[in-house]
N, C-alpha and C positions, 0 to 999 in steps of 0.2 A: 503493499500500500504506499509506504513511504517512497519507495522507488517510482511508483507510478505518478505519485504527487509530484516528485521532483521533475519527472520528464515533462508533466503537463505545465508545471511552473516555467521550465525553460522554453517550452513551445509558446506559451502565453507571453513570455518576455520577447521571443522572437517576433511574435505577431505584432505586438505593440511597437517593437523598433522598426518593423517593416511598415506598419501604418504610419509611424512618425516620419520616416523617410518618404513615404508617398505624399504625405501632406506637405512636407517641406518641398518636395519636387513640384507638387501643383502650385505652391505659392511662388516658387522660382519661375515656373512656366508662365504664371500670370504677370510676373514683374517683366520678364524678358518680353513677353508679347506686348505689354503695354510700352516698353521702351522702343521696341521696333516699329509698333503702330505710330508712336509719336514722332520717331525719326522720319517715317515716311510722310506724315502730315507736315512736318517742318520743311522738308524738301519741296513739297507741293506748295506750301505757302511762300517760300522764297521765290520760286518760279512765278507764282501769281504776283508777288510784290515787285518783281523785277519788270514783268510785263505791264503792271499798272503805272509804275514810274515812268517807262518808256513812252506810253501812250499819253500820260499826262504832260510830259515834256515836249512832246512832238506836236500835239494839237495846235498850239498858237502858231508855229512855223508853217504847218500846213494850211492854216487859214489865211496866212498872208501870201502863200505862194500863188503866182500868177500863171504857171504852167501846170501841165498835167504831171502829177507826181510819178505816176507808173509808166508813161511812155516818153517822157521828154529825156532827151540825151544831155541837154545842157546841165551843168551844175555851177550855178551863180547865186547862192542864197544871200550873199552880201550886197547884191545890187539893190537898186531901188527903182521900181518894186522888185522883190526877190523872185527869181525863177530858177527852179531846179526840178530834177527827176531822177529816178533811179535807173533808167534804162540801160545806159552804159555800165552802170555799176553792177547791175544784175547780170548782164552778158558776161562781163569779165570774170565776175565770181563763179558763174555756173561752168563757163568753158574751162577756165583753169583748173577748177576742182576736179571737173569730169576728166580731164587730160591726166591730171595727177594720180586719180583712181585708176585709170586704165594702164598707166605706166607701172604703178606700184603693185597692183593686185597680182599679176602673174609672177612677178619677182618674189613677192612676199609668200605666195602660196608655194612656189618652188623651194623657198628656203624652209619653210614650215615641214614640206614633205621630206626634204634632205635630212633635216634634224630628226625627224620622227622615224624614219624607215631606212635610211640609207647610211647616216653617219655613225661611226662607232660611238659607244656610250660616253667614254670620256670626252671625246670631241664634241658630242652633241650639246653636253652641258654647257662647255665653254662658248660654243656658237650661239646657243639660246641666250646665254648672258650678254654677249656682245651685241647681238640684235636688239635685245630689250634695253641696252644701254643708250641706244640711239634715241630713245624716247625721252631720255634725261637731258640731252643737250639743249640749252636754252635757244629760243627762236632767233635771238638777235646773233648767235653764233652762225646759224644756218644763213641768215641773211648776209653776214660779212663774207662768209665764205663763197656764197653765190655770187655776190658782188664783185669781190677781188679775184676769185680764182674761176668758178664755173662760167661766169658770163664771158670771161677771156677766151675759154676754150669752147664755147658754144657756137662760134662763128662758123667754123668748119662743118659742125654738125647741121647747123641750120641751111648752109649753102648745099650740102649734099641732099638734104630732104627737098630743098627747093628745085634742085637739078633734076632729081628722080621723080618727085610727086608734084612739080609745079603746076601741072594741068588740073589739080585738085585746088579749088578756091582757098582752102585753108592753108596750103603750103605754098601760095603764090606771093607775089610782091617782091620787095627788097628785103633779104634777111637781115636782122640786127642782133645785137648782143643782149639787150634789155627788153626782151619781148614776153609775151604771154607764155610762149613755149619754154623759155627759160625759168620763168616763175613757176610753171607746172612741174618741171623736173625738180626743183628745190622742194616743192610741196610733196612730190612723190617720195623723195627721201625722207622727208619728215613724218609721213604717215605709214611708211612701210613697216616700222617695228609694231605698230597697232594692229595692222592686218596680219602680220606674221605671227604674233603672239596669240592671238585669238584663234587663229587657224591651227596652229600647233596644238593648243588646248583641245579643240575640236577632234583633230586627227588621233590624238591619244586616247580619247573616249570611244574609238571605234572597238567593238567587242573583239577580243582576241581569238575566240572562236572562228569568227568570220575570216580574220586574216589568215589563220593557220589552215582553215578549210580549203581556201583559195590556193594556197601554196601546196598543200598536200594533193590537190587535184592536178598538180602540174603547171599551174599558172606562173608566169614569170612576175618578177617584183612589180613591174609597171602594170601588168595585166591585174594583179592583185589590188594595186591602188585604184586602177580604173573601175574594177568591178565591185570592191569592197568598201574602199576608203572615200572615194569622192562622192558616190551616191549618198553615203551615210552623212557626210560632212557638208552637202551643198548649201543647206539652209545657213549653217554656220559661217561658211566663207562669204555668203551674201551678205549676212550681217555685219561681218567684219569689214567688208568693203564699203558698206553704207556707213559705219562709224568712222572708217577713214575718210570717207567723203565729207562727213560733218565737221571733222577736225580741219580739213583743207579749206572749207568754206570761211571759217573763222580765224584763220591765221592772218596776222597783222604785220608784224615787224619784218619778217622774212620777205613777203611780197612787196611791201612799201620800199624795202631797200634794193630790190632787184628790178622792179618793174618801173618804167619810166612813163609818167602821165602824159598821155596825148588825148585830146577831147575827141568824142565820137566813137561809135561802135565800128570796129574793124575785124572783119572776119579772118584776116590774114594773120595767123598766129605767130608767123615768123618774123613779122615787122616789129620794130620798136613801138612801144605804147601800149596803152591800156590802163584799166583801174579795176579795183574790186571794192566791195563795201568796206572792209576792214583796212585796206590801205588808204582809201580815201578819208576815212575817220582819222587814222594816224597822221596823215599829211596835212589835214586842214583844220583840226580842232584848235590849234594854238592860234591861228589867226581869224577865227571864226567870230562874227558878232553873235548877238543874242539870237536873232533869228537864224543865223548859220549854224549855232550850237543845236537849235531846235531841229533844224533840217538833218544834221548828222545824226542826232538822236533817233529821228524818223527812219533814216536809212538803216540804224542798228536795230530798230524794232522790226523792219522787214528781214533782216538777216537773222534776228532772233527767231522769227516765226519759220522761216525757211530751215534753219538747223534743228528746231524742235520738231518740225514735220520730218526730216531726214532720220533723225534718231528715232522717232516714233515708228516709222516705217521699218527700220532695222530691228527694233524690237519685235515688231509683228512678224517679220520674217523668220526670226530665230524662234519665236514662240510656237511656229508650225510644228516644230519637232520638240516635244516635251522633254527629250533627253537633254537639251541644252538650256532649259529654263531653270 
């Protein structure tokens, strides 16, 4: 009886300890859930506050504007009366960002595939670290490098593209050093680590049985990647490319230092000149009047909306595959 009573007592003690632990765990879960929810709400509140501030500051300048804000190419908010529009800025931002994404995406995915499936383990960790380190380089360093070094060596590349593909309007005209194409190459180098890092993480999540089954059936390494890895990681690669596009759209200093401002929309990307939202804000804010600052804030609002839409689209693409959510 005494032995049974001792066993029951120990069982009861363990039960009470387990209950106390579960109770503590539930309390911790509630605290963690509340903190996570609060963090999410805080982020949404910050985004809403930024949008409200931009709208509040932009409305007075938009009311004074004598031109169409969406279709006018001229940017002269300091005139009397002010006339400004975002047509050229939107064009320069879109074409430079898309070109940067088209240049960076194949290289970044190739790097991610090499590190994930071709490189030896010791070399892969070092390469991954070096690629990720590119994301830590300040924008002004990229801008100085692009202005002093890259632009001086882009002349031959631009002339080659003009000679071979000059019949295409994009590559026509007189090639220059400080062109949208040069700025796009700098942006491509800047967004490469973002696309490569995300793609690498996606490739590492491919189920090993899929990879090993393809190899066991006699597939070459490229065939295994084509049949097992790329289909599985398609949405992740698209999402990574879209995130890189969003980063390219908002880049300021590097583009402002490399790209020479020339008014008007020019489809010839090898010629000197062009402008983007971010570069125009960086170059014009110091000498802008009250209306001019409002106009720059209005252009920043458009860039904010475009970037938000791009990132939402990237999230929607990635969310199609629950493995990556």
